[in-house]
N, C-alpha and C positions, 0 to 999 in steps of 0.2 A: 736451816735446820740446826746447824751447830749452835747459833746463838740461842735459838729456843731451848735447846737441850742444856746449855751450859749456864744460861742466865735466868732460866725459869724452871719451874716444875711442871712440865706439860702433862695435861690430862686429856685424852680423846674420849669424847662421848658421842656414840652413834645415835642418829635419829631413826624413827620408825623401828625401834627395838623395844621389846618388853623387858621387864626386869630392871636391873640397877640404872641402865642408860635411860630408860623412860622416867624413873624416879628422879634422876638428876636433872633431867630437862624440865620436869615439873617444879623442882626445888628452886631452879633459877629462872622460871618463867619463860623457858624457851619453847616455841612450837615445835612439834615433832616432825613437821614437814618442811622446815626451813633449810635454806642453803647454808653451807658451812659458815660459821661465825666464830671469831676468836674473841674470847673474853680474857681480861687481864684482872685477876683477883689478888687481894692481899690475904694474909694468914687468917683474917676473920671472914674470908669468903665475901668481901665487899669489892665492888669494881674500883680498880685503881683509876681508869679512865672511862669515859662514857662509852657504852656499847655502841658498835657501828656495824652495819651490814655492808656488803659489797666491796670488801677490801680483798682484792685479788692479787695485786702485784707484789713483787719482792720489796721494792723501795717503799710503798705505803705500808706494808706490814712492819718493816724495819722502823719506820717513823712512829708507829703506834707502840712498838716495843720500847723505843727511847722515851717516849711520853710516859709509858707505865713505869719505867725505871726511875725517871725523874720524880714521878708522883710518890714512889716508894723510897725516895732519897737514896738511891743506889747509883754507883758510878756507871757511866755509859762508856764502854770502850771505844777507841777510835775506829776499829775495824767495823763496828756497827754503824757508826756515823758515815763511813765511807759507802757502806751497803745502802744506806738510805738515799744517797744521791746517785746511785748506780743507774736508776732509770728516772726520767723526768716526771715529777709528780705535778709540778707547775712548770710553765714554759721556761726553759733556760735560755739565756742570751749568748750571743757570740760576739767575740772581739778578736782582732787580728793586729799583731805588732811586728814590726820589722826590727831586726837587731843584728849585731856583727856575727853572732854565732847562735844558731837555734838550739844547740845542746844546752848552753847556758840559759837561753830563753825559756825553754821548757822547764828546766829545773827551778829557776827563780820565780817565774810566773805561777808555776804549779804549787808553790808554797802559800800563796795568797789564800786567806780564808774565804770561802765562797767559790773558788775556782774548782770545778768538778773534774775537768779533763783538759789536756793539752795535746797538740799535734804539730809536729814539725812540717814545714813545707816551703815552697817557693812562690814568689810572685815575680815574674820575669827573672832577674839575676838576684833578687833580694832574698835573703833568709828571713823567713817568717814563722811565728808560732800563732796558731789559731787555738783559741780556748773557748770552752763553754763554762758559763758561771751562773750562779744563782743571784739574780738582782735583789732578792730579798735579804741576802747576806753581805753582798758587796755591790755598790752602785758603780756605774760606768765611770763617774768622775774620780772615785777612789782607785778604780782600776788603772786609769791613765796616770794618776799621780804616782801610784806605786810602781808601774812599769817604768816611768821616767826616772824614779829613784834607783831602780835596779839597772839602769842603763840599757833597757830593753825596749825602747820606743824611738828609734831613729826616724822611723816613719809609722804613722798610725793609719791603717786601712779600716774605714768605717763601714758598717753594715746597715746603717739607717741614717735619715736626715738629722735625727736628734743627736746621734753619735757624732756626725760630722760637725754639726754646730758646736758642740762641746769640745771636741778635739781641737778645732780651728782656734778657739779662744786660748788654748794652752800651747800648742805647737805650730800655729799659723798654717803656712803652706805645706808643712810636712804631714798635715792631715789630708787623706786622699779618700774620696768616695769609691767604694769597691762596687763597680757597676755590674760585674758578673762574678758570681761566686765560683764559677768553674776556672776562673784565672788562678786560684790557689791550687797549686800542684803538690800533692804529698811528697815529702822526702822519702827516700828508700826505707825499707823496714829497719835496717841497721842504724838508722839515725833516729828512730823514735825511741823516746825514754832512754837516751843513750847511757846514762849512769846506771840504770837498772839492768839493762841487758848485758852489761859487762860482768854481771855477778850471777851466781846460781840462783838468785832470787827470781830470775826470768823463767824458771821452770815452775814456779808455784801458780796454782790457779788463782788469779788476781782479778779483781774488778777494775775497770778503767780508772776509777777514782783512787783505789789502792795503789795502782801502778803509778799514777801521777804524783801522789803524796810520797811514796817510797823513793821514786826518782829524785824528788826534791831533797828528801832527807839524806840520801846518800851523797848528793853533791855538797850539802852543807855540813857533813860530818856528824849528823844527828842519828840517834838510834831509830831503826825501823820497827822495833818491837811493838810500839803502840799501834801500828797499823796492820799487824798480823793477828789473826785469831789464835787461840791456843792450839788448835789442830793444824793450823798453817805453820806455826812455829815448830811443832812436832814433825810435820811433814818436811820442813826445811832441814831439820837435823838429819833426816833420812837422806835427802838429796846431797847434802854435804859428805855424808859417809860414803855414798856411791861415787861422788866425784873424787874423793881421795883415792879410790881404787882405779878409776878411769875417767878422766876429765871429758872424754867424748862420749860417754855412754848415754847421755841425756841430750846430746847436742841438737838433735832434731825436735825437741820438745820446748815450746814457749807458750805462755798463756795466750788465749785467743783474744781478739779485739773486742768480741762481742759477749756480753753477759750471758747470752743464750747458749753460748758454746762452753760455758764453764763446767757444766755437769759431765758432758761427754769427754772434755779434756781431763777432768779430774780422774775419771774412770781409766782412761788410757794411761795417764801418768802412774797411778797406783799399780796397774797391771805390769807396767815396765819395771817399777821399782821392786815389786814382789819377785818377778822373774830374775832380776839382777841380784837380789839379796839371797835368794834361794841358790843360785849358781855359785855365789861367792862363799857360801857356807859349806859346800860339798868338799 
């Protein structure tokens, strides 16, 4: 909703209503009985991208917003790109690498274009990072080469015969077929997105992709601003102000693992902030 309100001029037109709504539907050749349809128009009321029905998910809506912004020759903010990969539109692929430190592994591998999310874990006594990536943006061969250049591939655990074949050509016997996905054990919560959770940014409502990219940016000393929406940036300023008064005030609050939990978490965070700010102003 934030991106819709900030990057576009939203207009809501009801179906099955008389008056101006019915006139608008007729003007744009929309049937009065149809399910919700989002159209992206320019200032001349022409479609920026082709009309499409059946767009229901957050990520597919974000992808169409990006396409419309590109068609209008407008900048696309990083936070919207992150939102577009928050839910799989096309099948994502999985890769797992072992390295000396999964904190570093998450940060370095998470910076790769096309990597959507990372997770620290264990396979036996080895620290590993399992990541989800978009094969349309980065192929497995490129992923392996980059992981090696980052020194994040002492072993490569493969998830398919094709991955095993390719990885063996590169690292030989250090490529191992992962026969049972359950052999990957999650690291404890305090070891996930380590560089992010050491900062007040952990209190923000973040998508998994945002958390992944922000964790990488913090490790490399880059600005996290491009990955935050304007409202998230304002919310962060409120969080920092509360932390200055009491560093433990928001201790129990951390962004949820699932995108579906963001709305509820956001409401809870805002309620706590409002209460703390009211109390401090008395």
